[in-house]
C-alpha angles and dihedrals in degrees: 000000000000117000112242110246130207114213113221112217112247120250106251101191106090089203085075092063108116111253137218113299096030111119104219126055119208132181125234089274094055097254113144114232110216103143126078120185111201124200106211093190142355090222123099137182092221134052104212114193095235094047110040135023116250090247135010099042109170121226125184118241108264094245088061093059119092116261122235090257091049092052091051091048090055092048092051092050094046090049090058092060100047108283106136104157123069127185120188116215140158153147076294112331097204092064089064110106113244091016091150091052091049091052091050092052093048094046090052094051111114111248096024108110102164130044120176138159141218112213143160088234098229093123098031095097090070099030106042099090094045092048092050091049089049092057107269109148104197147338139232110210123200113230116157100174140015093216112098096212092046092047090054089050097047093046093038096236110359125136115225091204089068092049092050091050088051093051091051090047091051093051092047090051092053098250089148155202088038113220122192123202125209123180105209115223124180113246093010109066109341089105089063103051092101090052092049091047089053089066087078095056096082100016131067091232132122118232110203122199115202128194113237112252128214097244124163113292097012103057089118089060090056093046095054100025110043111133110183123223091249090058092048093050091050092052091051094046092051087065106027103029129238114347119232112234116228133188113263122221115261112279095013109136090207125093105221128223139160136212108240109275096002123144093220137042140239124229128199118201110192112179092157106039101026110021116202096200094128090068099040113137102167146086129186133233111209121216089252094055107265126134105229105207097193127014092227101040126079096230122118141165120215119232098161092075091056091049093050099041099060097264118165126240088257088056090052093048092050090051091051089049090049090053094048089049090055094049108128123236091246146318123295103229092121090056092048096257106148100154094127094149096204141051124246095259090056095048101042105238 
């Protein structure tokens, strides 16, 4: 059941916007922003059906992507105004050159106390130890099916054996707790959710089931394939019995459950059927230098121009604060607003 939410009216007087030198940055609804998700690249070595169209995927020219130094400059500025948690995304973040060096610089930034990554796992087997040594805390790995042929079809070419080797390497390196992400799509993998949930019985992992979203280029997948969290829970409970509800960490979009007696847990992320906008504490930095204020709204603030036009750190901080202040209360899916403007690989998940 969705938790009733009370919408706090926005502050309308712009003089109330927190200014340079103040530690914590809040949006117009009073929500503190502490979590920055950074897309290192819009490129990916897979073409998953819910993320990219089969043909015609759009990638930014490389000179439009932020450089390593520009990414670190944004992180340092954000850390000075209360951002403490960083998640690296893509596209696929591990295909970014110098990804280990980027992780090291971010992890050594004063004020940043948590650095994690969402990855498809294909390159983790060779990168896990170096990423851990550089300061990465943990990984979320996308794995939508346990069937090799189906995995290849959903990802349009991926090999599940490589992903599984990456998961094992990440666990051995101490990139824990391991979290696995599955986007549930009707007719493609909804018949496997109980099997995926069973991964948590003997392993201290978290299996996270995510509702498919109507992002640019894959809206038809959402229209025909949306499986709500309620449906997914029912499919799991038919096999494993009633799930035990657990308390989720503050700011976590997942609702957390456990199969009775399991070592691990199950998370349900429900942006369509049970939005968690009231608790949102994040903004996104796209690979081409835009602050994406809400995953599902086509509203962005440019920071690349400031970085490349000689702007000061104070200018950059003010732009970040301006973006946070403009952050909308939530997405507009319930009202039929699907003008997302970009696909998942362009935004960074």
